[in-house]
C-alpha positions, 0 to 999 in steps of 0.5 A: 499500500502506498501512503503519501505524506498527508497520511502519516498523521493517522497512519503512523506508529504511536508517537512518544507520549501519545500512549503508554501503560505504566505502574509508576506513580511518577508517570501519573499526570497528577500531583498534590497540587490541583492541575487541569489534566491534559491527558486521558487516564484509565487505571486500576488500583492494585494495593494501598489507598490514595485520595483523588480530588476532581474539582470539589469531589473527593474519592478514596481509592482502594484495591479493585477500583477502576479509575477514568480521568478525563482531559480538562478535569481539575485533579489532585492526588493526596494521602497516598499510602506507602504501599499504593499500587496502580496500573494505568494507561495514559493517552494524549488529548488528541487520541482521547478525542479521536477515540470518543468521537467515533462512539457518540455525539458529544453530550456535555452532561456526560462530561459533567457526570464524570466529575463525580464518577471517576472511580468504580465500586471496588471489586476484586474481579476488576483487577484481573480484567483490567490487567488483561485489558492492559496486556492486550493494549500493550500487545497491540501497541507493540505488535500491530503494523505501524500503518494501523498501530494507533487505530488498533490501540484506539479500537480497544480504548473504545470498548473501555469508554463505551462501557463507561458511557453505557453506565452513564446512559443507564444511571437514573440519577445522571440527569438529576445531578445538582449543579451550582449556578456557575456549573449550570451556566457552563452546562448550558453553554456546552449544550448550546455549542453542540446544538448551534455551533457554527464558524460565525458564532463566537463567544459573544453569540453564545454569551447573548444566548445565555443572557450574560456578557462575553467576559463573564462567559470567558471567566466562567469557563476558565474557572470551571474547566481551565479552558477558555470559552473559545477552546470549548467551541472549537473542541465540540465543533471538531468533535462533531465533525470527526464523528460525522466523518466516520459516517461513511455514507454521509457526504461532505455536503451533508456534513457541512449542512449538519455543522452549520458551515456556509460551504465545504471550503470553509469547513476544510479550512477550519478543520485543517487549522485545528487538526493539520489535515483536510476532512477528506484526508481524515475520512480516507485514513479512518476507512483505509 
């Protein structure tokens, strides 16, 4: 198979730091000081205890708990016992987005839900299952042909994230979560992006829809997520475009209409600016 230069963004070996499986706590991208996570993490506690705090929510981690930490969560880890042991995978922000975009349309409620559901109940059977899952991930990362190594790993990651999403969909309390006023505004902002995103709709447009000033919206999103309102507009728009591009039966003209872009050239420029490739190239690489 011949691969031109543009294909290398998806047709490539895993890049250093893009994906890895670890047991050393130093490799976990969190510390005792709260930081906004820029990677995705999934892990299993093997021994000991630790306290993970996500925004204002504290979780006591013990053996048999599965962890799922998402990018843009404000996270710290404290009260780590001397015998604390964990095995986890760590993926880049781009790999996280590419994995999730093939599973479902972005629902902001899910991301808020994961602030309060980062750890499962402790079950001994989870330990063996997750360790086997990590072994399979490692095997794919080390042995899959370079041309499809990244996609091979993501196919397995989709199983992990789909299971989490299925828990969210089937949780009767998921839509009853109580939010602060600021969290409610942030939720409404994200939901409005999903429903009304367009290259012509900037922070001022969404602020007006929410009945607040652009400055207040910008400060609010920085406080809630550590990212600007503009970053979230781009994130959900790219997320939606990637999800639609995976629908092989949907032509680009239809996608343009679905995401409220005026024409294909505008969508292509926007997509290339934030991903480094054209929509058609992204689709071609996915469906190789």
